[in-house]
Structures are given as structure tokens and as C-alpha cells.
matplotlib code that plots the C-alpha trace (Angstrom):
import matplotlib.pyplot as plt

x = [-146.9, -150.1, -149.4, -149.1, -148.9, -151.5, -151.8, -150.4, -152.0, -150.8, -153.5, -154.0, -153.4, -157.1, -158.3, -156.2, -158.4, -157.4, -160.0, -160.5, -160.3, -156.7, -154.5, -151.9, -154.5, -156.0, -152.9, -149.9, -148.9, -146.7, -143.2, -142.0, -138.9, -138.0, -135.4, -134.0, -133.4, -131.6, -132.0, -133.4, -130.6, -131.6, -129.5, -129.0, -131.7, -130.6, -130.0, -133.4, -135.3, -133.3, -134.3, -137.9, -138.0, -136.4, -139.0, -141.9, -140.5, -140.1, -143.7, -145.0, -146.3, -146.1, -145.2, -143.4, -142.1, -138.6, -136.0, -136.6, -140.3, -139.5, -136.9, -139.5, -142.1, -139.5, -138.5, -142.1, -143.0, -140.0, -141.0, -144.7, -144.0, -141.2, -138.9, -135.2, -135.2, -137.7, -138.2, -139.7, -142.0, -142.7, -145.4, -146.6, -149.3, -150.7, -153.9, -157.6, -159.8, -163.5, -163.4, -161.1, -159.3, -155.8, -155.5, -154.8, -155.7, -153.1, -154.7, -154.7, -153.4, -150.9, -151.6, -148.8, -148.6, -145.9, -145.6, -143.0, -142.6, -140.3, -137.1, -134.4, -131.5, -128.7, -126.3, -123.0, -119.8, -119.5, -119.5, -120.6, -123.8, -125.0, -128.0, -126.8, -129.1, -129.6, -131.0, -132.5, -131.8, -134.3, -134.3, -135.6, -139.2, -140.5, -141.0, -142.1, -145.5, -147.2, -150.2, -151.1, -153.0, -151.1, -151.1, -148.0, -144.8, -146.3, -143.1, -141.0, -143.5, -143.8, -140.0, -139.6, -142.4, -140.6, -137.5, -139.5, -141.1, -137.6, -136.7, -134.7, -134.8, -134.4, -134.2, -131.4, -132.4, -130.5, -131.3, -131.5, -127.7, -127.1, -126.1, -127.1, -129.5, -130.7, -132.8, -136.5, -135.9, -132.1, -129.0, -126.3, -122.5, -120.0, -116.4, -113.6, -110.0, -110.7, -112.4, -116.0, -118.0, -121.6, -123.6, -123.7, -126.5, -127.7, -131.4, -132.0, -131.6, -132.8, -130.1, -130.3, -129.4, -127.5, -125.6, -124.8, -123.6, -121.6, -119.7, -118.9, -117.8, -115.5, -114.0, -113.3, -111.7, -109.7, -108.6, -111.1, -111.2, -114.6, -115.8, -119.1, -119.4, -121.4, -121.6, -122.5, -124.5, -121.4, -119.4, -122.1, -122.0, -118.2, -117.7, -115.8, -118.6, -122.0, -123.9, -127.3, -128.0, -131.1, -132.1, -133.7, -130.9, -127.9, -125.2, -126.5, -124.1, -125.3, -123.9, -125.8, -127.2, -129.6, -128.6, -124.9, -122.5, -120.7, -117.0, -116.8, -120.4, -119.4, -119.7, -116.6, -113.9, -114.4, -118.1, -117.1, -114.7, -117.2, -120.0, -117.8, -116.9, -120.6, -121.6, -119.0, -119.9, -123.6, -124.9, -122.7, -125.4, -127.9, -127.0]
y = [-72.6, -74.3, -76.6, -74.9, -76.0, -74.9, -76.2, -79.6, -80.1, -79.7, -78.4, -76.2, -72.5, -71.7, -74.0, -72.6, -70.5, -68.5, -66.9, -63.2, -63.3, -64.5, -62.1, -62.0, -60.3, -58.2, -57.1, -58.2, -60.7, -63.1, -64.0, -65.0, -66.2, -66.5, -69.2, -69.5, -72.9, -73.8, -77.3, -78.4, -77.0, -74.5, -71.4, -70.6, -72.9, -73.2, -69.5, -68.7, -71.2, -70.1, -66.5, -67.5, -69.5, -66.7, -64.3, -66.5, -66.8, -63.0, -62.3, -65.3, -67.5, -71.1, -73.6, -76.9, -77.4, -78.9, -77.9, -81.3, -80.6, -77.2, -79.0, -81.6, -78.9, -77.1, -80.4, -81.3, -77.9, -78.1, -81.6, -80.7, -77.4, -78.8, -75.8, -75.3, -71.8, -71.4, -69.2, -71.0, -68.7, -69.7, -67.7, -68.2, -66.1, -66.3, -67.8, -67.1, -66.1, -65.7, -62.0, -59.1, -58.0, -56.5, -59.2, -62.7, -65.9, -68.5, -71.5, -70.3, -72.5, -70.9, -70.6, -72.1, -71.4, -72.1, -71.9, -71.9, -69.2, -68.8, -66.7, -65.8, -68.1, -67.9, -65.0, -65.7, -63.8, -62.0, -58.3, -58.3, -60.3, -59.2, -56.9, -53.7, -51.4, -47.7, -46.6, -43.6, -42.5, -41.3, -40.5, -43.6, -42.7, -46.2, -45.9, -42.3, -43.0, -44.1, -41.9, -44.4, -47.4, -49.9, -53.7, -54.3, -53.0, -49.7, -47.7, -50.0, -50.0, -46.2, -45.7, -48.4, -46.8, -43.5, -45.1, -46.7, -43.4, -42.0, -44.8, -46.9, -50.4, -49.7, -47.0, -46.9, -45.4, -43.3, -42.1, -38.5, -38.5, -39.3, -42.9, -45.6, -48.2, -50.5, -50.6, -51.3, -55.0, -55.3, -54.8, -52.4, -52.8, -50.3, -51.0, -48.4, -49.1, -52.8, -53.1, -54.2, -52.3, -52.7, -51.1, -52.7, -54.8, -52.2, -52.6, -50.3, -53.0, -56.5, -59.2, -60.4, -64.0, -63.1, -60.5, -63.2, -65.7, -63.2, -61.8, -65.4, -66.5, -63.4, -63.8, -67.4, -66.8, -63.9, -62.3, -59.4, -57.4, -56.8, -54.4, -53.8, -50.2, -47.0, -46.0, -42.4, -41.2, -39.3, -42.5, -44.3, -41.6, -41.6, -45.4, -47.3, -49.8, -50.2, -53.5, -54.5, -58.0, -60.1, -63.8, -63.0, -60.7, -62.3, -59.6, -57.0, -54.2, -50.6, -48.3, -45.1, -43.4, -40.5, -40.2, -40.0, -42.7, -44.8, -45.0, -45.2, -46.3, -49.9, -53.1, -53.5, -56.1, -56.6, -57.5, -60.0, -61.8, -61.6, -63.0, -65.9, -66.8, -66.6, -68.8, -71.3, -71.5, -70.5, -74.1, -74.8, -73.6, -76.4, -78.3]
z = [-15.7, -14.5, -11.5, -8.1, -4.5, -2.0, 1.6, 0.8, -2.6, -6.2, -8.5, -11.6, -10.9, -11.9, -9.2, -6.3, -4.0, -1.0, 1.4, 1.3, 5.1, 4.8, 6.9, 4.1, 2.0, 4.7, 6.7, 4.5, 7.2, 5.3, 4.3, 0.8, -1.0, -4.7, -5.5, -9.0, -10.6, -13.8, -15.2, -11.9, -9.8, -7.1, -6.3, -2.6, -1.4, 2.2, 3.0, 1.3, 3.4, 6.5, 5.9, 5.4, 8.6, 10.5, 9.1, 10.0, 13.5, 13.8, 12.9, 15.0, 12.2, 13.3, 10.5, 11.0, 7.4, 7.3, 4.7, 3.1, 2.7, 1.0, -1.2, -2.2, -3.1, -5.3, -7.0, -7.6, -9.1, -11.4, -12.5, -13.0, -14.8, -17.0, -17.5, -17.6, -16.1, -13.3, -10.3, -7.4, -5.4, -1.7, 0.2, 3.7, 5.3, 8.8, 7.4, 7.4, 10.4, 10.8, 11.2, 10.5, 13.7, 14.3, 17.0, 15.6, 17.4, 18.4, 16.7, 13.1, 10.3, 8.0, 4.3, 2.2, -1.5, -4.0, -7.8, -10.6, -13.2, -16.2, -15.7, -18.2, -18.7, -16.1, -16.8, -18.4, -17.4, -20.7, -20.9, -24.5, -23.8, -20.4, -20.1, -18.3, -16.3, -15.9, -12.5, -10.8, -7.3, -4.6, -0.9, 0.8, 1.9, 2.3, 6.0, 5.9, 4.3, 7.5, 6.7, 3.9, 5.1, 2.9, 3.3, 1.2, -0.4, -1.3, -0.6, -2.8, -5.6, -5.7, -5.8, -8.6, -10.6, -10.4, -12.0, -14.7, -15.6, -16.0, -18.4, -15.9, -14.6, -10.9, -8.3, -5.8, -2.5, 0.0, 3.5, 4.9, 5.4, 1.7, 2.5, 0.1, 1.5, -1.3, -4.4, -4.5, -5.1, -5.1, -3.0, -4.2, -4.7, -6.0, -7.3, -6.6, -7.5, -7.8, -4.3, -4.1, -1.5, -0.3, 2.5, 5.9, 7.2, 9.7, 9.7, 6.7, 4.0, 3.3, 3.8, 0.2, -0.5, -3.7, -1.6, 1.0, -1.6, -3.6, -0.5, 0.6, -2.8, -3.3, 0.2, -0.3, -3.7, -2.3, -5.5, -5.2, -2.0, -0.5, 2.2, 4.0, 5.1, 4.7, 1.0, 0.1, -2.8, -4.0, -3.9, -6.0, -8.7, -8.7, -8.7, -11.3, -11.5, -9.9, -9.5, -8.3, -7.0, -6.5, -7.0, -10.4, -11.6, -10.0, -10.4, -12.8, -14.0, -13.9, -16.6, -15.7, -12.6, -12.9, -16.6, -15.9, -17.0, -14.5, -15.4, -19.2, -19.5, -20.2, -18.3, -16.1, -15.9, -12.1, -12.8, -15.4, -12.9, -10.1, -12.3, -13.4, -9.8, -8.9, -11.8, -10.8, -7.1, -6.8, -6.5, -3.4, -1.0, -1.1, 2.1]

ax = plt.figure().add_subplot(projection="3d")
ax.plot(x, y, z, "-o")
ax.set_aspect("equal")
plt.show()
């Protein structure tokens, strides 16, 4: 993918330049979203942009882009990069200043960057064709590494790297009470006796857009019961099914945790039904 968007212009990736004094680079002051698109159709566009807008407001970055402007940027990137299966990456930082200071000025211009990248074809609700995951578990230490002067997602990266070294595709995290929080780049669901359960939004986890869409779709359909509550590490290991969700993975089935099979080690029937419902309804969140 070669054409990107930077501060109002579309240009080749190799010509896009951002100042080394940008506070996104120096301090990690920025907000991003990744929105999947298939054949030009965006998944969860409105909740993605709403979350980005809320995040920018929360960290005091002023940007007056409307939903329509973001939609136009996405549509133009899809057109210019000509792919059927694309992730649209939006990134806004506070912008560049003349000096490095922990105090930022009020008259800075935000840096707005966006680009498109290839993603796998959209998942199909077929247990025989889906790519299953194995995962590790680890106590959530992301906010207990304050002695490291990191500018970015160091805690997430270190946990995910641990999982990869163990031969797994993700690491599911738990707190000091043995309660599941989330993965390094995913939300977590378990299935027990046909009921879908996921941890509460209690400040310990990111409110994932795929999580939001899936819960709404399942509740509107009504044939699969859903519950948001505390989920323990023991419950995770004893679940009938485990799923991890994200915009790039949608609903990914997990067949092993810490080397031990979940259920019979095969992709479950509830996943297949949930994925089918998600595929059927995921484009309904554009307005």
C-alpha cells in the first residue's frame, strides 16, 4: 500500500514525514483506531470514530474532524490503494512543538495520519476453515512497570512477546486476584453451558469495538445468552469454549490455554453460531 493521508494531503508513503519533535513520538501522546474494510464496506465505523473522539477529548487533543471527514478519508484510501480486504489505520497525535517539555502549549496543531494495509479475508462461520489460536496466560503487569521510561505500549508488547516465545498467538492477562482482564491486543470471552461470558468494563480493559458489536448483536438476536461479569483464571481454563476478539481477528476461537486443551480442543458450535451472526450484522454500525 503506497498512498497515505497526512495532515490533509494524500501522498506516497515514502514522502510522508513527521517531525521528530512530535509529541506522539516523544511522549506517546496520541490516539489510534484500526477499522477493517471488506470490498469497501467498513466494520464498526461509527463506534470506532466515537471511541477515537472520546480518547482525543480525554487527553486534551483538539481536532475538529467530523465523522464524514473520517469516512471520506477511509473511502479515499480504499480507492487509492485498491484492495478488497484492508485495515484503515487512523492516528492522531498532539503534534510537534519547538522544544521537548512535559508541559504542552494550547495552540498546537494535531498531527493526523492514516493509511491502508492488507488484512486477511473476512472470517467465515465454518469450524473447519477458521484459524484457531493457542494462548498463554500471565499476571497483568502492564501498569506495574512504572520504573521503565516507556513512551508506548511496552507492557502489552512484553506480554505478547512472552506468548510468542511459548509458541502461542496471544497472552491472556489476569490481575492479582486471579481475574481475567484482557489480552495484549484483544478482549476475552468464555462459553460455559451455552452462555457467553466476558469481563466487565471496569477500567482494567479496553472497551473493544468488536466486543461492543458482538455483545449487541448477540443480545438483539437473543438465542445465545450473554453476561458481563468477573471471570476468573480457573473459569477460563475450565470453559467449554474461549474466544478472543479484535477488529483484525473478529471472533477468534482459542483451542488451548497454557498448553492445555479447552473443551475437546476443537472449535466450538457456539463460536460458529456467534461468528455467523456477527458476519450477518457487522456492517450495521456505519451511521
